[in-house]
Every structure is written in structure tokens, then in C-alpha cells.
C-alpha positions as CSV (number, residue, x, y, z in Angstrom):
1,X,43.5,14.2,-9.5
2,X,42.6,16.8,-6.8
3,X,39.6,17.9,-8.9
4,X,38.3,14.3,-9.2
5,X,38.7,13.9,-5.4
6,X,36.8,17.1,-4.8
7,X,34.1,15.9,-7.2
8,X,33.7,12.6,-5.3
9,X,33.6,14.3,-1.9
10,X,31.0,16.8,-3.2
11,X,28.9,13.9,-4.6
12,X,29.1,12.0,-1.3
13,X,28.2,15.1,0.6
14,X,25.3,16.0,-1.7
15,X,23.7,12.6,-1.4
16,X,25.0,11.3,1.9
17,X,24.1,14.3,4.1
18,X,20.3,14.3,3.1
19,X,20.2,10.5,3.5
20,X,21.8,10.9,6.9
21,X,19.5,13.7,8.1
22,X,16.2,12.5,6.4
23,X,16.5,8.7,6.8
24,X,19.2,7.4,9.2
25,X,18.7,9.8,12.1
26,X,14.9,9.8,12.1
27,X,14.9,5.9,12.0
28,X,17.3,5.8,14.9
29,X,15.2,8.3,16.9
30,X,12.0,6.3,16.1
31,X,13.6,3.1,17.4
32,X,14.4,4.7,20.7
33,X,10.8,5.9,21.3
34,X,8.7,4.6,24.1
35,X,5.4,5.4,25.7
36,X,5.5,8.5,27.9
37,X,3.6,8.5,31.2
38,X,1.1,11.3,32.0
39,X,1.5,13.2,35.2
40,X,-2.0,13.4,36.8
41,X,-1.2,16.7,38.6
42,X,0.5,18.3,35.7
43,X,-1.5,17.0,32.7
44,X,-4.8,16.4,34.3
45,X,-5.0,12.9,32.8
46,X,-3.6,9.4,33.6
47,X,-2.1,6.7,31.5
48,X,0.4,6.9,28.7
49,X,1.0,8.8,25.5
50,X,0.0,8.0,22.9
51,X,-2.9,6.3,24.6
52,X,-3.9,4.0,21.8
53,X,-2.5,2.7,18.5
54,X,-4.4,2.4,15.2
55,X,-6.1,-0.7,13.9
56,X,-3.1,-2.5,12.4
57,X,-4.9,-4.8,9.9
58,X,-7.1,-2.0,8.6
59,X,-4.0,0.1,8.1
60,X,-2.5,-2.5,5.7
61,X,-5.7,-2.4,3.7
62,X,-5.6,1.4,3.7
63,X,-2.1,1.4,2.2
64,X,-2.8,-1.5,-0.2
65,X,-5.8,0.3,-1.7
66,X,-3.8,3.5,-2.3
67,X,-5.7,5.8,0.1
68,X,-2.3,7.3,1.0
69,X,-2.1,8.7,-2.6
70,X,-4.8,11.3,-1.9
71,X,-5.1,11.6,1.9
72,X,-2.4,12.8,4.2
73,X,-2.2,12.0,7.9
74,X,-0.3,15.0,9.2
75,X,-1.4,18.2,10.8
76,X,1.3,20.8,9.9
77,X,2.5,23.4,12.4
78,X,0.0,26.2,12.6
79,X,2.5,28.9,11.8
80,X,3.0,27.3,8.4
81,X,-0.7,26.7,7.5
82,X,-4.2,27.0,8.8
83,X,-4.7,23.2,9.3
84,X,-5.4,23.4,13.0
85,X,-8.2,25.9,12.7
86,X,-10.3,23.9,10.4
87,X,-13.7,22.7,11.8
88,X,-13.7,19.1,12.8
89,X,-10.0,18.5,12.5
90,X,-9.6,17.5,16.2
91,X,-11.5,16.4,19.3
92,X,-13.1,19.9,19.6
93,X,-15.8,19.9,16.9
94,X,-16.9,23.5,17.4
95,X,-17.0,25.7,14.3
96,X,-14.2,27.7,15.7
97,X,-12.1,25.6,18.1
98,X,-10.9,27.2,21.3
99,X,-7.3,26.4,20.3
100,X,-5.9,25.1,17.1
101,X,-5.2,21.4,16.8
102,X,-1.6,20.8,17.5
103,X,0.8,19.7,14.8
104,X,1.7,16.0,14.7
105,X,4.9,14.7,16.4
106,X,7.0,11.6,15.7
107,X,5.5,9.8,18.7
108,X,2.0,10.1,17.3
109,X,2.8,7.3,15.0
110,X,4.5,5.1,17.7
111,X,3.3,1.5,17.5
112,X,2.3,1.7,13.9
113,X,4.1,-0.5,11.3
114,X,3.9,2.3,8.8
115,X,3.4,6.0,9.1
116,X,1.2,6.9,6.0
117,X,1.9,10.6,6.0
118,X,0.6,10.8,2.4
119,X,1.8,12.5,-0.8
120,X,-0.8,15.1,-1.7
121,X,-4.0,16.3,-0.1
122,X,-6.5,15.7,-2.9
123,X,-8.9,14.5,-0.2
124,X,-9.2,15.8,3.4
125,X,-6.5,15.0,5.9
126,X,-7.3,11.9,8.0
127,X,-5.0,12.3,11.0
128,X,-7.9,12.9,13.4
129,X,-10.7,11.5,11.2
130,X,-12.0,9.3,14.1
131,X,-13.3,12.4,15.9
132,X,-15.4,13.6,13.0
133,X,-16.3,10.3,11.4
134,X,-20.0,9.8,10.6
135,X,-22.0,6.6,11.4
136,X,-20.2,3.4,10.5
137,X,-22.8,2.6,7.8
138,X,-22.2,6.0,6.2
139,X,-18.5,5.3,5.9
140,X,-19.3,2.0,4.2
141,X,-21.6,3.8,1.8
142,X,-18.8,6.3,1.1
143,X,-16.4,3.5,0.3
144,X,-18.8,1.6,-1.9
145,X,-20.3,4.5,-3.8
146,X,-18.8,7.9,-2.9
147,X,-21.0,9.7,-5.5
148,X,-24.2,8.5,-3.8
149,X,-23.4,10.8,-1.0
150,X,-21.7,13.7,-2.9
151,X,-22.1,13.8,-6.6
152,X,-19.0,16.1,-6.9
153,X,-16.7,13.5,-5.2
154,X,-13.7,12.3,-7.1
155,X,-13.0,9.5,-4.7
156,X,-12.8,6.1,-6.4
157,X,-15.3,3.4,-5.4
158,X,-14.0,0.3,-3.5
159,X,-16.8,-2.1,-4.6
160,X,-14.4,-5.0,-4.6
161,X,-14.4,-4.8,-0.7
162,X,-18.1,-5.6,-0.7
163,X,-20.4,-8.5,-1.7
164,X,-23.6,-8.1,-3.6
165,X,-25.8,-11.1,-2.8
166,X,-29.4,-12.1,-3.0
167,X,-31.5,-10.8,-0.2
168,X,-33.1,-13.4,1.9
169,X,-35.7,-12.0,4.3
170,X,-35.1,-8.7,6.0
171,X,-31.9,-6.7,5.1
172,X,-28.8,-7.9,6.8
173,X,-27.9,-5.7,9.8
174,X,-24.6,-4.9,8.1
175,X,-26.0,-4.3,4.7
176,X,-25.4,-0.9,3.0
177,X,-28.3,1.2,1.9
178,X,-27.5,2.7,-1.5
179,X,-30.3,4.6,-3.3
180,X,-31.3,3.8,-6.9
181,X,-30.0,0.2,-6.9
182,X,-31.2,-1.7,-10.0
183,X,-32.1,-4.9,-8.2
184,X,-34.1,-4.4,-5.0
185,X,-33.8,-8.1,-4.3
186,X,-30.1,-7.8,-3.7
187,X,-28.1,-6.4,-0.7
188,X,-24.6,-5.0,-0.4
189,X,-22.6,-6.5,2.5
190,X,-19.1,-5.4,3.6
191,X,-16.4,-8.0,3.7
192,X,-14.0,-8.5,6.6
193,X,-11.5,-6.3,4.8
194,X,-14.0,-3.5,4.5
195,X,-14.9,-3.7,8.2
196,X,-11.2,-3.6,9.1
197,X,-10.7,-0.5,6.9
198,X,-13.5,1.2,8.7
199,X,-12.1,0.2,12.1
200,X,-8.8,1.8,11.1
201,X,-10.5,5.0,10.0
202,X,-12.4,5.2,13.2
203,X,-9.1,4.7,15.2
204,X,-7.4,7.7,13.7
205,X,-7.1,10.2,16.6
206,X,-3.7,11.9,16.7
207,X,-4.4,15.0,18.7
208,X,-4.1,13.6,22.2
209,X,-2.4,15.8,24.8
210,X,1.4,15.5,24.8
211,X,2.7,15.1,28.3
212,X,4.0,18.4,29.8
213,X,2.2,20.6,27.3
214,X,-1.1,21.2,29.1
215,X,0.0,24.4,30.8
216,X,1.3,25.9,27.6
217,X,-1.8,24.8,25.6
218,X,-4.1,26.4,28.2
219,X,-2.1,29.6,28.2
220,X,-2.1,30.0,24.5
221,X,-5.9,29.3,24.4
222,X,-6.6,32.2,26.7
223,X,-4.7,34.7,24.6
């Protein structure tokens, strides 16, 4: 009887403790989050952190289309990887940023219905994609026909988010220019869902200054 009791207690501990630490406590902590005010004298900026949330409708499309399967949205601590040193991964777009992009915090996802951290990094991380994103029309072309930009790309095409229609007069202002189309009398136009998805991608900027860290960040950058 004592062995059975020990087995049950061990089973509860083995499954209950990870569930408590990885699910229950983070959920409770997330529910208690609120916007943090910046101190103008200390931080050099005004307002609240995080200063803006992502485009919510576009995020739902991003998740529905499975983008989270290949793209992460999480900059790991620099002592564990070299994420923060990569060119274009933050607001500083220099080939060698002055300081590494900070790792993401729980509050970076505050205000989002979901936090699409991702599963694997088959494609580039998109946590700060809004800083390095190309022209809006280029993003649409990448979504409609990825290989038209990079023949080596393994990204799937999302043609169902676009309409191919007969061209009437000059090209529509929102039409996508894809080379080598079979029918020059047709044009490719993004749907409202495609526009929302691009709006979401452009809103991804998760490297804003965390209140109270400006002094530490500047000190580390000078080393």
C-alpha cells in the first residue's frame, strides 16, 4: 500500500509540478501585468511600455495560416545565442549594432490575444520584423509568390489571400507586380485578409526600451 501511495505521489509531482511552473504561474503573472510608465528623466522617453500592441486581426490570420510553424517571435538571451547581434533584428539596422537587441520579456506580448512564440526557426525570427520590413508591395509579392523574389525560398505561397482579376485600364494601385505572368491582361490584388496580415507583420516591433534599463543598456554598449 505504501509503495502505491509513493507511486501516486511521484506521478502527481512529475506531472503537477511542471504544469504549475510552466502554465499556472505564468498565466497568473500575465493576468497581473499592466502598462509601465516611462520616466522622462531616467529613460529619456515618455509614454508607456509597451508603447503599442500588434495588429490583432492580422495576428489571427498569421496563426490561422500556420506562419507560427516556421517563424518564431522570440529573441533569446544573448548569453545563450547570437540572436541579438544579427543585422536588422532590431531598430538599429547597422551591420554591427552598437548593442545587441535585448531578449524578449513577458510584457512584450502584453495586449495580444495570443503570443505566437513559434515552434522552430525554419524561417527568420519575426519579433522585430517591422523594423527591417521592405516596402508593403514587396511583402505582398513575397506572400503571393515567394520564389519570385528568392528562387531558393521554401516558404509556401498564400495565393488564396489574393484575387486574380481582369485588368481594366491602368493597374490597380494595390496590384502586385509579379514577373513572368502568363496573362498580362490580369492583375493580382490583395484581399482584406492579405492587407491585415501585412499590417500585422509591419506592427511587429518588440525591442522597445524597458523602463529602468536605459542606464544599464548604455553602460553595456560602451564596454
